N, C-alpha and C positions, 0 to 999 in steps of 0.2 A: 406737529406740522414740521416738515422738512424746511431748512433754510437754504436759499440760493447763495451759490458762491460765484455765479456769473449770470449775466443778462445779455439777451440779443435785442438790439435796438434797430427799428426801421421806421422811417417816417415820423421820427420824434416820439414814438411810443415803444414800450417794452413789448416785443413779440412772443418771446419765450424765456424761461429761466432754467438753469441747470442747478439741481440741489447737490449739496456736498457737505463734506466735513473737512475742517482744517485744524491744525494745532501747531504751536511753536513752543519749544521745550528747551531748557538750558541743559548743560551736561550733568547737573545734579539731579535731573528729572523734573525740575519745577516748571509748571505750565505758565507761560506768559501770556498766551492767547489761545483761545479755544472756541470752535464753532462746531456745534453738533455732538454727537456721541462718540467721543474720541476713545472709548474703551471698547467700541464694537470691533470685533476682529475683521480684518480684510487682508487679502492677498497682496503683498507688496509687489509681486511679480518681478520685473526687470529693474525696479528701483534699487534693489540690494545687490546688483552685481559686483559692485567694488567691495562689499563685504565678503563675497564668495572668493574674490581674488586675494584676500589677505594671507591664506595659507601659502599661495604661491610665493609671495614675498617674504613672509616672515620665516619661512622654512629655509631660505637661502637659495631655493631653487631658480628664482629669477635671475640672481647673480651669477649662480653657476652656469646658467644657460645664456648668459649674456643678453637678456631681454631689455630692449631699450624703451624709451618713453612711449613711442607709438604703439609698441607691442603691449605694454601694461595698460595703456589708455584704451586699446582695443578689448582687453580681457574685461573692462568695465562697460563695454558698450552694448548698445542696441542701435547698430549701424544701418545705414541705407543700402549697403551692398554696392556702393561705388567701386570702381577699379581700385583705388587706393585701399579701401578697406579689404578687399579680396586679396590684394597682394600681401598686405601685412598679416593677415590670418594665415596665409600660405607660408610666409616666412617664419612665424611662430612654430608652425608644424615642422618645418625644415630643420629647425635647431635640435629637434629630437629624432630627426630621421623618419618623420612620418608624412602623410599626405592627407588629402581631403577623404580618402576612403576610410579613415578612422573615426571620423566625426559622426556623432550619434544624435545630432540635433535636427536632422531633416533638411529639406530643401524647399526653397521658395525663390520666386523671381525677386531681383532688387526692389526695394520699396522706393527707391528714387527713380521717378518716371523716366528721365533722360538716360539713367544707366540701364534701366530695363529695355527701353527702345533700342539703344545702342547694342545690347547684347543680342536682341531679336534680329536686328538688321544684319549683324554680322554672321547670322545662322547659328549662333550659340544657344545653348541651353543652360539654365541655372544648375549650380550644385550647392553642396552644403557650405561651401565658402561664401555664397551669396547670402546665407540665412543671417538674420540680423543678430543672432546670438554666436556666430561662428567664432569670435574672439574669445568670449567667456569659455566656449567648449575647448578652444585651443589652449586656453589656460589650464584647463582640467587636464588635457592630454599631456602638456609640459609637465605638470606636477606629478602625474601618475608615472611618467617615464623616468623623472627623476628619483622617485621613490621605488622604481622597479617593479611596479603593480601592473597586474594584467589589465589591459585597457578594455577588454570586452565587458559591456554592460555598466560603464562608468556612470551612466545616467541613473542607475537604479539606487533607492535609498540605502541599500545594505552595502554597497560598494564602499571600499576603504576611502576613496577620494570623496565620495558624496557624504560620507559621514563626517569626514574632517571639515569640509566647508560648511555642513549643516551646523557642527559645533560652533564654528565662528560666527554664524548667524545668531545663535542663541546667546552667545557671549556678548556680541556688540548690542544687541537689543535688549537683552536682559528679559527675554520672552522665550517661553517653551515652544520648542520645535519638535513635535511628535507625530506619531500616526494619526492621532485623533483630530489634528488641524492640518493635515496634509492634503495637497491636491497636486495635480500634475500641471506644469507650466507648458507653454507653446512649443518649447524646445525639448521637451520630455523629461527634463530634471523635475525633482520635487519643488513645490512652493508651498509656504506655510503661512496660514491666516494669523495674523497678530494684531493687537491693538494699534490703532494709528498713533496713539501717544508713544508706544514703544517703538514704532518706527522713527518719529521724530527724535526720541532720545537717542537711538542709535546713531542717527546722523549727526546729533550734537557731538556724541562721544567720538565718532569717526573724524570729526573735524578738529577736535581738541586732543584727543588721546586720553581725556580724563576718565578714569574708570576702567582703562584698558591696561593690560599688562605692558611692559616696556617694549618688548619685541613686536607686540601687535600694534601698539601706538607708532613705532617707527615705520612699520609697513603701511599703516594708514596714511602717514605723511608722505611716504615715497609714492603711493598711488594717486594722492592729491596733486603731487608736484607733476607726475607724468601727465595726468589729465590736463593740467594747467598748461602744460608746454605742448600738448598735442590734442586740443579740444576737438579737432575735425574728427578724430577716430572714434570719439564717443557717440556721435550721431551722424553728422555729415551736413551736406548743403542744405540750408534753410531750416535745420533742426533746432528746436528750442534750446537744448542743453549746450549744443555747439555755439549758436549765436551768442548766447549768454556768456559762456566762459571765454570766448574769443574776445569779448568786450572787456570782462571784469577780472579775468585771470584767476589767481588764487583767492580771491576775495569771496568766492562762492564755488562749491562743488554742488553740482545739480544733476539729477538723475531721474528720468521718467520711467514709468512702468506701464504695462498695458492696462486697458479698462480704466483710464482716468486716474492713475496714480502719479503724483509728482512728489519728489522729496529733495531736500537741500541741506547742506552744512554751510554755516557762516562761521569759519574758524576764528576770525578776530572778535566776532561777538560771543562766541562760545554757544551758538544756537543751532537747533535742528528744526526744519520745517517739514510738514507732510501735509498733503492734500489729497483727498478722494472725491472724485466726482461720481455721484451715485449712479449716473446713466452710462458711465464709462467713457464720456466725451473727453478727449484730450484737449480740445480748444478751451473748455472750461477750467480744468485743472491748470492749465498753462497761464492764463490771464490771472487766475487767483494767486498762483505761486509769484508771478511778477509783482502783483500788488503787495503781497506779504513781504516780498524782498525789499520793495521800496519803502515799506514801513519800518523794517527791522535792520537794514544795512546802516553802516556808519554814514555820516554826512557826505564824506568825500565820494561815496559810490551811489548813494540812494536817488540822486539826481540824474543819473546817467541816462542818456537818450535811450539806450537800448532797453532800459526798463520800462520807459514810457511806450516804447513801440511794442514790447511784448505785452504790455497790460491791456492794450486795446488793439483789436484786429478790425480792419475794414471788410465789409462783406461786398463783394463785386458780383454783378450779374453777368450773363453771357456776353453782353456788349462792352464788358469792362468798365461799366458805370458803378460808382460807389453808391449802395443803396442802404447800408446799415453798418452797424459795427457789433463786435463781441466785446464786452467789457467785464471787469471784476464787479461783483455786487457791492453795494455800499457797506455791507456788513464786514467785508474784507478791508 
């Protein structure tokens, strides 16, 4: 029987439950908390974007190109497509003399409603810069141009840039990334199914540098610093990762992924956390992550109001009445 990670309450009753899996791992790979089958492979999707950005930094390309904190944070982002995100993605491309035409991530409207409405009212149409993955792809383009690689088909598994970033994923998570566990992500790059335990272990290592080579550890620290200094770039207005890291700074590195994936590094505690909601609901993964952060963060941060706010969401009806709430399950 599957275990709930989140519950929806209405009228004093539990109306529905979201089943899921969760794990907390230290940098040595030892499990401190587990719920469900943590060995079951799952696609981490966008949760691993910071791992994909490691070669951009450790190669020296980020320094040679003068990439700043906002640009490095955007390389790790699943952003809303707000004007600031679009501008920073364009700025990254401009550093290598490129523009939106080189991006192979596809196009969608901004996921932030106000930004989408403003774009429509202006008579504009979305382009690839509005794609929530445009920063990650701009990072790939920067790395490819620094390496003097042909950009065409950089999203393909066999492209030198994709081989390099895939090798970084395998190194940080200590999990195989091959054709047999490969799928295609929403932005068209490969995504690889790995055990949830391996994802959490990767985040523990990313947060501490333990088990990584010295250059990779320094690159991880540089990316964490960039995100802590520019958390708006990682998500945007109202987004879990942004709200959390605006409040807690470098105490937590948090990253969502599609289909109910959440992962986080707790550098000071040396821990990594991963959560998967089995039905893909972000609301469940988010409240479960907030509850686990409350449990495993140090005493100076675990009682922060932002964690209480993120661990329970009010449900409002069309008249604005509070009619229920989403909360982490008792098992968390």
